[in-house]
CHARMM internal coordinates of N, CA and C (Angstrom, degrees):
IC EDIT
DIST 1 N 1 CA 1.4479
DIST 1 CA 1 C 1.5253
ANGL 1 N 1 CA 1 C 108.92
DIST 1 C 2 N 1.3068
ANGL 1 CA 1 C 2 N 117.25
DIHE 1 N 1 CA 1 C 2 N 139.89
DIST 2 N 2 CA 1.4526
ANGL 1 C 2 N 2 CA 122.44
DIHE 1 CA 1 C 2 N 2 CA -176.32
DIST 2 CA 2 C 1.5184
ANGL 2 N 2 CA 2 C 113.54
DIHE 1 C 2 N 2 CA 2 C -76.65
DIST 2 C 3 N 1.3026
ANGL 2 CA 2 C 3 N 118.36
DIHE 2 N 2 CA 2 C 3 N -20.59
DIST 3 N 3 CA 1.4593
ANGL 2 C 3 N 3 CA 121.86
DIHE 2 CA 2 C 3 N 3 CA -178.49
DIST 3 CA 3 C 1.5129
ANGL 3 N 3 CA 3 C 109.92
DIHE 2 C 3 N 3 CA 3 C 155.46
DIST 3 C 4 N 1.3012
ANGL 3 CA 3 C 4 N 115.64
DIHE 3 N 3 CA 3 C 4 N 159.64
DIST 4 N 4 CA 1.4589
ANGL 3 C 4 N 4 CA 120.82
DIHE 3 CA 3 C 4 N 4 CA -178.39
DIST 4 CA 4 C 1.5145
ANGL 4 N 4 CA 4 C 110.05
DIHE 3 C 4 N 4 CA 4 C -125.04
DIST 4 C 5 N 1.3014
ANGL 4 CA 4 C 5 N 115.43
DIHE 4 N 4 CA 4 C 5 N 160.90
DIST 5 N 5 CA 1.4455
ANGL 4 C 5 N 5 CA 121.02
DIHE 4 CA 4 C 5 N 5 CA 170.95
DIST 5 CA 5 C 1.5207
ANGL 5 N 5 CA 5 C 106.83
DIHE 4 C 5 N 5 CA 5 C -94.09
DIST 5 C 6 N 1.3231
ANGL 5 CA 5 C 6 N 116.48
DIHE 5 N 5 CA 5 C 6 N 141.81
DIST 6 N 6 CA 1.4554
ANGL 5 C 6 N 6 CA 121.85
DIHE 5 CA 5 C 6 N 6 CA -179.70
DIST 6 CA 6 C 1.5268
ANGL 6 N 6 CA 6 C 109.55
DIHE 5 C 6 N 6 CA 6 C -128.76
DIST 6 C 7 N 1.3153
ANGL 6 CA 6 C 7 N 115.67
DIHE 6 N 6 CA 6 C 7 N 151.51
DIST 7 N 7 CA 1.4585
ANGL 6 C 7 N 7 CA 120.92
DIHE 6 CA 6 C 7 N 7 CA 174.54
DIST 7 CA 7 C 1.5150
ANGL 7 N 7 CA 7 C 106.83
DIHE 6 C 7 N 7 CA 7 C -101.40
DIST 7 C 8 N 1.3445
ANGL 7 CA 7 C 8 N 115.49
DIHE 7 N 7 CA 7 C 8 N 126.79
DIST 8 N 8 CA 1.4580
ANGL 7 C 8 N 8 CA 121.95
DIHE 7 CA 7 C 8 N 8 CA -175.96
DIST 8 CA 8 C 1.5217
ANGL 8 N 8 CA 8 C 109.06
DIHE 7 C 8 N 8 CA 8 C -120.14
DIST 8 C 9 N 1.3366
ANGL 8 CA 8 C 9 N 116.36
DIHE 8 N 8 CA 8 C 9 N 134.82
DIST 9 N 9 CA 1.4661
ANGL 8 C 9 N 9 CA 121.80
DIHE 8 CA 8 C 9 N 9 CA 175.20
DIST 9 CA 9 C 1.5243
ANGL 9 N 9 CA 9 C 108.03
DIHE 8 C 9 N 9 CA 9 C -91.55
DIST 9 C 10 N 1.3216
ANGL 9 CA 9 C 10 N 116.63
DIHE 9 N 9 CA 9 C 10 N 126.37
DIST 10 N 10 CA 1.4612
ANGL 9 C 10 N 10 CA 122.41
DIHE 9 CA 9 C 10 N 10 CA 179.45
DIST 10 CA 10 C 1.5341
ANGL 10 N 10 CA 10 C 109.37
DIHE 9 C 10 N 10 CA 10 C -65.08
DIST 10 C 11 N 1.3376
ANGL 10 CA 10 C 11 N 117.83
DIHE 10 N 10 CA 10 C 11 N 131.91
DIST 11 N 11 CA 1.4612
ANGL 10 C 11 N 11 CA 119.77
DIHE 10 CA 10 C 11 N 11 CA -179.89
DIST 11 CA 11 C 1.5306
ANGL 11 N 11 CA 11 C 113.40
DIHE 10 C 11 N 11 CA 11 C -70.58
DIST 11 C 12 N 1.3361
ANGL 11 CA 11 C 12 N 118.20
DIHE 11 N 11 CA 11 C 12 N -18.49
DIST 12 N 12 CA 1.4639
ANGL 11 C 12 N 12 CA 121.19
DIHE 11 CA 11 C 12 N 12 CA -178.87
DIST 12 CA 12 C 1.5231
ANGL 12 N 12 CA 12 C 112.84
DIHE 11 C 12 N 12 CA 12 C -89.84
DIST 12 C 13 N 1.3468
ANGL 12 CA 12 C 13 N 116.43
DIHE 12 N 12 CA 12 C 13 N -50.39
DIST 13 N 13 CA 1.4691
ANGL 12 C 13 N 13 CA 119.37
DIHE 12 CA 12 C 13 N 13 CA -172.03
DIST 13 CA 13 C 1.5298
ANGL 13 N 13 CA 13 C 114.16
DIHE 12 C 13 N 13 CA 13 C -115.43
DIST 13 C 14 N 1.3477
ANGL 13 CA 13 C 14 N 117.36
DIHE 13 N 13 CA 13 C 14 N -0.91
DIST 14 N 14 CA 1.4705
ANGL 13 C 14 N 14 CA 122.83
DIHE 13 CA 13 C 14 N 14 CA 178.51
DIST 14 CA 14 C 1.5316
ANGL 14 N 14 CA 14 C 114.26
DIHE 13 C 14 N 14 CA 14 C 69.05
DIST 14 C 15 N 1.3364
ANGL 14 CA 14 C 15 N 118.16
DIHE 14 N 14 CA 14 C 15 N 7.91
DIST 15 N 15 CA 1.4563
ANGL 14 C 15 N 15 CA 121.43
DIHE 14 CA 14 C 15 N 15 CA 175.56
DIST 15 CA 15 C 1.5218
ANGL 15 N 15 CA 15 C 108.83
DIHE 14 C 15 N 15 CA 15 C -64.74
DIST 15 C 16 N 1.3327
ANGL 15 CA 15 C 16 N 117.61
DIHE 15 N 15 CA 15 C 16 N 138.34
DIST 16 N 16 CA 1.4639
ANGL 15 C 16 N 16 CA 121.43
DIHE 15 CA 15 C 16 N 16 CA 176.87
DIST 16 CA 16 C 1.5188
ANGL 16 N 16 CA 16 C 108.94
DIHE 15 C 16 N 16 CA 16 C -101.25
DIST 16 C 17 N 1.3212
ANGL 16 CA 16 C 17 N 115.53
DIHE 16 N 16 CA 16 C 17 N 132.49
DIST 17 N 17 CA 1.4535
ANGL 16 C 17 N 17 CA 121.23
DIHE 16 CA 16 C 17 N 17 CA -176.01
DIST 17 CA 17 C 1.5190
ANGL 17 N 17 CA 17 C 108.79
DIHE 16 C 17 N 17 CA 17 C -138.01
DIST 17 C 18 N 1.3210
ANGL 17 CA 17 C 18 N 117.42
DIHE 17 N 17 CA 17 C 18 N 138.73
DIST 18 N 18 CA 1.4578
ANGL 17 C 18 N 18 CA 122.52
DIHE 17 CA 17 C 18 N 18 CA 178.59
DIST 18 CA 18 C 1.5203
ANGL 18 N 18 CA 18 C 108.88
DIHE 17 C 18 N 18 CA 18 C -92.78
DIST 18 C 19 N 1.3440
ANGL 18 CA 18 C 19 N 115.67
DIHE 18 N 18 CA 18 C 19 N 126.80
DIST 19 N 19 CA 1.4570
ANGL 18 C 19 N 19 CA 121.53
DIHE 18 CA 18 C 19 N 19 CA -178.37
DIST 19 CA 19 C 1.5283
ANGL 19 N 19 CA 19 C 109.16
DIHE 18 C 19 N 19 CA 19 C -135.02
DIST 19 C 20 N 1.3318
ANGL 19 CA 19 C 20 N 116.47
DIHE 19 N 19 CA 19 C 20 N 165.61
DIST 20 N 20 CA 1.4657
ANGL 19 C 20 N 20 CA 122.17
DIHE 19 CA 19 C 20 N 20 CA 176.89
DIST 20 CA 20 C 1.5243
ANGL 20 N 20 CA 20 C 108.19
DIHE 19 C 20 N 20 CA 20 C -85.28
DIST 20 C 21 N 1.3429
ANGL 20 CA 20 C 21 N 117.65
DIHE 20 N 20 CA 20 C 21 N 132.77
DIST 21 N 21 CA 1.4575
ANGL 20 C 21 N 21 CA 120.42
DIHE 20 CA 20 C 21 N 21 CA -175.48
DIST 21 CA 21 C 1.5292
ANGL 21 N 21 CA 21 C 113.29
DIHE 20 C 21 N 21 CA 21 C -68.63
DIST 21 C 22 N 1.3298
ANGL 21 CA 21 C 22 N 117.63
DIHE 21 N 21 CA 21 C 22 N -17.45
DIST 22 N 22 CA 1.4648
ANGL 21 C 22 N 22 CA 121.58
DIHE 21 CA 21 C 22 N 22 CA 177.58
DIST 22 CA 22 C 1.5241
ANGL 22 N 22 CA 22 C 109.38
DIHE 21 C 22 N 22 CA 22 C -112.81
DIST 22 C 23 N 1.3203
ANGL 22 CA 22 C 23 N 116.09
DIHE 22 N 22 CA 22 C 23 N 50.99
DIST 23 N 23 CA 1.4588
ANGL 22 C 23 N 23 CA 121.97
DIHE 22 CA 22 C 23 N 23 CA -177.12
DIST 23 CA 23 C 1.5327
ANGL 23 N 23 CA 23 C 110.62
DIHE 22 C 23 N 23 CA 23 C -58.73
DIST 23 C 24 N 1.3370
ANGL 23 CA 23 C 24 N 116.50
DIHE 23 N 23 CA 23 C 24 N 134.71
DIST 24 N 24 CA 1.4561
ANGL 23 C 24 N 24 CA 122.12
DIHE 23 CA 23 C 24 N 24 CA -179.72
DIST 24 CA 24 C 1.5269
ANGL 24 N 24 CA 24 C 111.77
DIHE 23 C 24 N 24 CA 24 C -93.79
DIST 24 C 25 N 1.3177
ANGL 24 CA 24 C 25 N 116.97
DIHE 24 N 24 CA 24 C 25 N -9.32
DIST 25 N 25 CA 1.4623
ANGL 24 C 25 N 25 CA 121.42
DIHE 24 CA 24 C 25 N 25 CA 176.05
DIST 25 CA 25 C 1.5211
ANGL 25 N 25 CA 25 C 108.53
DIHE 24 C 25 N 25 CA 25 C -138.54
DIST 25 C 26 N 1.3137
ANGL 25 CA 25 C 26 N 115.54
DIHE 25 N 25 CA 25 C 26 N 163.02
DIST 26 N 26 CA 1.4594
ANGL 25 C 26 N 26 CA 120.44
DIHE 25 CA 25 C 26 N 26 CA -178.57
DIST 26 CA 26 C 1.5269
ANGL 26 N 26 CA 26 C 110.12
DIHE 25 C 26 N 26 CA 26 C -64.10
DIST 26 C 27 N 1.3382
ANGL 26 CA 26 C 27 N 116.19
DIHE 26 N 26 CA 26 C 27 N 136.28
DIST 27 N 27 CA 1.4628
ANGL 26 C 27 N 27 CA 121.26
DIHE 26 CA 26 C 27 N 27 CA 179.98
DIST 27 CA 27 C 1.5235
ANGL 27 N 27 CA 27 C 108.08
DIHE 26 C 27 N 27 CA 27 C -112.40
DIST 27 C 28 N 1.3430
ANGL 27 CA 27 C 28 N 116.28
DIHE 27 N 27 CA 27 C 28 N 126.04
DIST 28 N 28 CA 1.4594
ANGL 27 C 28 N 28 CA 121.64
DIHE 27 CA 27 C 28 N 28 CA -179.83
DIST 28 CA 28 C 1.5266
ANGL 28 N 28 CA 28 C 109.83
DIHE 27 C 28 N 28 CA 28 C -108.16
DIST 28 C 29 N 1.3202
ANGL 28 CA 28 C 29 N 116.35
DIHE 28 N 28 CA 28 C 29 N 152.45
DIST 29 N 29 CA 1.4577
ANGL 28 C 29 N 29 CA 121.86
DIHE 28 CA 28 C 29 N 29 CA 175.87
DIST 29 CA 29 C 1.5242
ANGL 29 N 29 CA 29 C 108.64
DIHE 28 C 29 N 29 CA 29 C -62.96
DIST 29 C 30 N 1.3117
ANGL 29 CA 29 C 30 N 116.64
DIHE 29 N 29 CA 29 C 30 N 135.15
DIST 30 N 30 CA 1.4619
ANGL 29 C 30 N 30 CA 121.93
DIHE 29 CA 29 C 30 N 30 CA -178.45
DIST 30 CA 30 C 1.5277
ANGL 30 N 30 CA 30 C 112.08
DIHE 29 C 30 N 30 CA 30 C -70.73
DIST 30 C 31 N 1.3345
ANGL 30 CA 30 C 31 N 117.66
DIHE 30 N 30 CA 30 C 31 N -19.27
DIST 31 N 31 CA 1.4657
ANGL 30 C 31 N 31 CA 121.25
DIHE 30 CA 30 C 31 N 31 CA -177.50
DIST 31 CA 31 C 1.5269
ANGL 31 N 31 CA 31 C 111.59
DIHE 30 C 31 N 31 CA 31 C -93.81
DIST 31 C 32 N 1.3410
ANGL 31 CA 31 C 32 N 116.93
DIHE 31 N 31 CA 31 C 32 N -54.46
DIST 32 N 32 CA 1.4713
ANGL 31 C 32 N 32 CA 119.59
DIHE 31 CA 31 C 32 N 32 CA -172.41
DIST 32 CA 32 C 1.5318
ANGL 32 N 32 CA 32 C 114.42
DIHE 31 C 32 N 32 CA 32 C -110.53
DIST 32 C 33 N 1.3356
ANGL 32 CA 32 C 33 N 117.66
DIHE 32 N 32 CA 32 C 33 N -12.83
DIST 33 N 33 CA 1.4591
ANGL 32 C 33 N 33 CA 120.74
DIHE 32 CA 32 C 33 N 33 CA 177.69
DIST 33 CA 33 C 1.5239
ANGL 33 N 33 CA 33 C 115.05
DIHE 32 C 33 N 33 CA 33 C 89.30
DIST 33 C 34 N 1.3321
ANGL 33 CA 33 C 34 N 118.70
DIHE 33 N 33 CA 33 C 34 N 1.21
DIST 34 N 34 CA 1.4642
ANGL 33 C 34 N 34 CA 121.98
DIHE 33 CA 33 C 34 N 34 CA 178.32
DIST 34 CA 34 C 1.5330
ANGL 34 N 34 CA 34 C 109.44
DIHE 33 C 34 N 34 CA 34 C -63.15
DIST 34 C 35 N 1.3296
ANGL 34 CA 34 C 35 N 117.84
DIHE 34 N 34 CA 34 C 35 N 141.20
DIST 35 N 35 CA 1.4634
ANGL 34 C 35 N 35 CA 121.58
DIHE 34 CA 34 C 35 N 35 CA 179.00
DIST 35 CA 35 C 1.5229
ANGL 35 N 35 CA 35 C 109.96
DIHE 34 C 35 N 35 CA 35 C -70.55
DIST 35 C 36 N 1.3466
ANGL 35 CA 35 C 36 N 116.35
DIHE 35 N 35 CA 35 C 36 N 122.52
DIST 36 N 36 CA 1.4577
ANGL 35 C 36 N 36 CA 121.45
DIHE 35 CA 35 C 36 N 36 CA 179.73
DIST 36 CA 36 C 1.5249
ANGL 36 N 36 CA 36 C 112.18
DIHE 35 C 36 N 36 CA 36 C -98.10
DIST 36 C 37 N 1.3313
ANGL 36 CA 36 C 37 N 117.49
DIHE 36 N 36 CA 36 C 37 N -31.11
DIST 37 N 37 CA 1.4597
ANGL 36 C 37 N 37 CA 121.17
DIHE 36 CA 36 C 37 N 37 CA -178.29
DIST 37 CA 37 C 1.5223
ANGL 37 N 37 CA 37 C 110.11
DIHE 36 C 37 N 37 CA 37 C -144.40
DIST 37 C 38 N 1.3356
ANGL 37 CA 37 C 38 N 115.20
DIHE 37 N 37 CA 37 C 38 N 136.66
DIST 38 N 38 CA 1.4586
ANGL 37 C 38 N 38 CA 122.04
DIHE 37 CA 37 C 38 N 38 CA 177.35
DIST 38 CA 38 C 1.5196
ANGL 38 N 38 CA 38 C 107.43
DIHE 37 C 38 N 38 CA 38 C -119.92
DIST 38 C 39 N 1.3413
ANGL 38 CA 38 C 39 N 118.19
DIHE 38 N 38 CA 38 C 39 N 126.52
DIST 39 N 39 CA 1.4707
ANGL 38 C 39 N 39 CA 120.71
DIHE 38 CA 38 C 39 N 39 CA -177.09
DIST 39 CA 39 C 1.5255
ANGL 39 N 39 CA 39 C 112.13
DIHE 38 C 39 N 39 CA 39 C -68.92
DIST 39 C 40 N 1.3535
ANGL 39 CA 39 C 40 N 115.65
DIHE 39 N 39 CA 39 C 40 N 148.07
DIST 40 N 40 CA 1.4620
ANGL 39 C 40 N 40 CA 121.33
DIHE 39 CA 39 C 40 N 40 CA 178.92
DIST 40 CA 40 C 1.5216
ANGL 40 N 40 CA 40 C 112.60
DIHE 39 C 40 N 40 CA 40 C -129.80
DIST 40 C 41 N 1.3182
ANGL 40 CA 40 C 41 N 118.22
DIHE 40 N 40 CA 40 C 41 N -5.87
DIST 41 N 41 CA 1.4561
ANGL 40 C 41 N 41 CA 121.76
DIHE 40 CA 40 C 41 N 41 CA -173.85
DIST 41 CA 41 C 1.5122
ANGL 41 N 41 CA 41 C 111.32
DIHE 40 C 41 N 41 CA 41 C 102.92
DIST 41 C 42 N 1.3137
ANGL 41 CA 41 C 42 N 117.32
DIHE 41 N 41 CA 41 C 42 N -15.58
DIST 42 N 42 CA 1.4633
ANGL 41 C 42 N 42 CA 124.42
DIHE 41 CA 41 C 42 N 42 CA 175.72
DIST 42 CA 42 C 1.5154
ANGL 42 N 42 CA 42 C 106.91
DIHE 41 C 42 N 42 CA 42 C -134.92
DIST 42 C 43 N 1.3248
ANGL 42 CA 42 C 43 N 115.86
DIHE 42 N 42 CA 42 C 43 N -127.06
DIST 43 N 43 CA 1.4621
ANGL 42 C 43 N 43 CA 118.86
DIHE 42 CA 42 C 43 N 43 CA 174.88
DIST 43 CA 43 C 1.5214
ANGL 43 N 43 CA 43 C 109.25
DIHE 42 C 43 N 43 CA 43 C -69.09
DIST 43 C 44 N 1.3075
ANGL 43 CA 43 C 44 N 115.98
DIHE 43 N 43 CA 43 C 44 N 137.51
DIST 44 N 44 CA 1.4674
ANGL 43 C 44 N 44 CA 121.33
DIHE 43 CA 43 C 44 N 44 CA -178.08
DIST 44 CA 44 C 1.5193
ANGL 44 N 44 CA 44 C 110.73
DIHE 43 C 44 N 44 CA 44 C -73.40
DIST 44 C 45 N 1.3274
ANGL 44 CA 44 C 45 N 116.03
DIHE 44 N 44 CA 44 C 45 N 155.30
DIST 45 N 45 CA 1.4632
ANGL 44 C 45 N 45 CA 121.66
DIHE 44 CA 44 C 45 N 45 CA 172.34
DIST 45 CA 45 C 1.5221
ANGL 45 N 45 CA 45 C 106.24
DIHE 44 C 45 N 45 CA 45 C -79.71
DIST 45 C 46 N 1.3225
ANGL 45 CA 45 C 46 N 116.71
DIHE 45 N 45 CA 45 C 46 N 119.37
DIST 46 N 46 CA 1.4583
ANGL 45 C 46 N 46 CA 122.59
DIHE 45 CA 45 C 46 N 46 CA -175.93
DIST 46 CA 46 C 1.5226
ANGL 46 N 46 CA 46 C 109.57
DIHE 45 C 46 N 46 CA 46 C -98.18
DIST 46 C 47 N 1.3258
ANGL 46 CA 46 C 47 N 116.93
DIHE 46 N 46 CA 46 C 47 N 125.84
DIST 47 N 47 CA 1.4603
ANGL 46 C 47 N 47 CA 122.16
DIHE 46 CA 46 C 47 N 47 CA 174.51
DIST 47 CA 47 C 1.5194
ANGL 47 N 47 CA 47 C 106.98
DIHE 46 C 47 N 47 CA 47 C -105.79
DIST 47 C 48 N 1.2820
ANGL 47 CA 47 C 48 N 117.16
DIHE 47 N 47 CA 47 C 48 N 117.21
DIST 48 N 48 CA 1.4522
ANGL 47 C 48 N 48 CA 121.70
DIHE 47 CA 47 C 48 N 48 CA -176.15
DIST 48 CA 48 C 1.5153
ANGL 48 N 48 CA 48 C 109.48
DIHE 47 C 48 N 48 CA 48 C 121.75
DIST 48 C 49 N 1.3072
ANGL 48 CA 48 C 49 N 115.67
DIHE 48 N 48 CA 48 C 49 N 173.07
DIST 49 N 49 CA 1.4591
ANGL 48 C 49 N 49 CA 121.53
DIHE 48 CA 48 C 49 N 49 CA -177.13
DIST 49 CA 49 C 1.5257
ANGL 49 N 49 CA 49 C 110.57
DIHE 48 C 49 N 49 CA 49 C -89.88
DIST 49 C 50 N 1.3256
ANGL 49 CA 49 C 50 N 116.66
DIHE 49 N 49 CA 49 C 50 N 128.37
DIST 50 N 50 CA 1.4621
ANGL 49 C 50 N 50 CA 121.50
DIHE 49 CA 49 C 50 N 50 CA 174.78
DIST 50 CA 50 C 1.5269
ANGL 50 N 50 CA 50 C 106.79
DIHE 49 C 50 N 50 CA 50 C -78.74
DIST 50 C 51 N 1.3359
ANGL 50 CA 50 C 51 N 116.36
DIHE 50 N 50 CA 50 C 51 N 116.30
DIST 51 N 51 CA 1.4603
ANGL 50 C 51 N 51 CA 120.27
DIHE 50 CA 50 C 51 N 51 CA -175.62
DIST 51 CA 51 C 1.5266
ANGL 51 N 51 CA 51 C 113.29
DIHE 50 C 51 N 51 CA 51 C -100.04
DIST 51 C 52 N 1.3467
ANGL 51 CA 51 C 52 N 117.28
DIHE 51 N 51 CA 51 C 52 N -18.36
DIST 52 N 52 CA 1.4608
ANGL 51 C 52 N 52 CA 119.75
DIHE 51 CA 51 C 52 N 52 CA -178.11
DIST 52 CA 52 C 1.5236
ANGL 52 N 52 CA 52 C 109.13
DIHE 51 C 52 N 52 CA 52 C -160.64
DIST 52 C 53 N 1.3265
ANGL 52 CA 52 C 53 N 116.10
DIHE 52 N 52 CA 52 C 53 N 150.77
DIST 53 N 53 CA 1.4573
ANGL 52 C 53 N 53 CA 122.55
DIHE 52 CA 52 C 53 N 53 CA 172.53
DIST 53 CA 53 C 1.5146
ANGL 53 N 53 CA 53 C 107.22
DIHE 52 C 53 N 53 CA 53 C -116.06
DIST 53 C 54 N 1.3220
ANGL 53 CA 53 C 54 N 116.22
DIHE 53 N 53 CA 53 C 54 N 122.24
DIST 54 N 54 CA 1.4670
ANGL 53 C 54 N 54 CA 121.22
DIHE 53 CA 53 C 54 N 54 CA -178.43
DIST 54 CA 54 C 1.5208
ANGL 54 N 54 CA 54 C 107.19
DIHE 53 C 54 N 54 CA 54 C -94.08
DIST 54 C 55 N 1.3239
ANGL 54 CA 54 C 55 N 116.69
DIHE 54 N 54 CA 54 C 55 N 114.12
DIST 55 N 55 CA 1.4576
ANGL 54 C 55 N 55 CA 122.75
DIHE 54 CA 54 C 55 N 55 CA -178.37
DIST 55 CA 55 C 1.5250
ANGL 55 N 55 CA 55 C 109.82
DIHE 54 C 55 N 55 CA 55 C -93.70
DIST 55 C 56 N 1.3182
ANGL 55 CA 55 C 56 N 116.16
DIHE 55 N 55 CA 55 C 56 N 123.84
DIST 56 N 56 CA 1.4622
ANGL 55 C 56 N 56 CA 120.73
DIHE 55 CA 55 C 56 N 56 CA 176.09
DIST 56 CA 56 C 1.5220
ANGL 56 N 56 CA 56 C 108.95
DIHE 55 C 56 N 56 CA 56 C -94.52
DIST 56 C 57 N 1.3245
ANGL 56 CA 56 C 57 N 117.16
DIHE 56 N 56 CA 56 C 57 N 142.04
DIST 57 N 57 CA 1.4745
ANGL 56 C 57 N 57 CA 120.11
DIHE 56 CA 56 C 57 N 57 CA 178.96
DIST 57 CA 57 C 1.4843
ANGL 57 N 57 CA 57 C 111.66
DIHE 56 C 57 N 57 CA 57 C -112.53
END
COOR INIT
IC SEED 1 N 1 CA 1 C
IC BUILD
């Protein structure tokens, strides 16, 4: 599989946001601006709790 989308809970405001697990750019929370994902060249470093994995078929 090339990658999955995941739902991450922001550690600051508890907002849940769906992001790509192999993000190529920094992903910020849409509510408070906290960094949720930092790119690494592979799977991103996720800050916050992963609450769901969205599987595409």
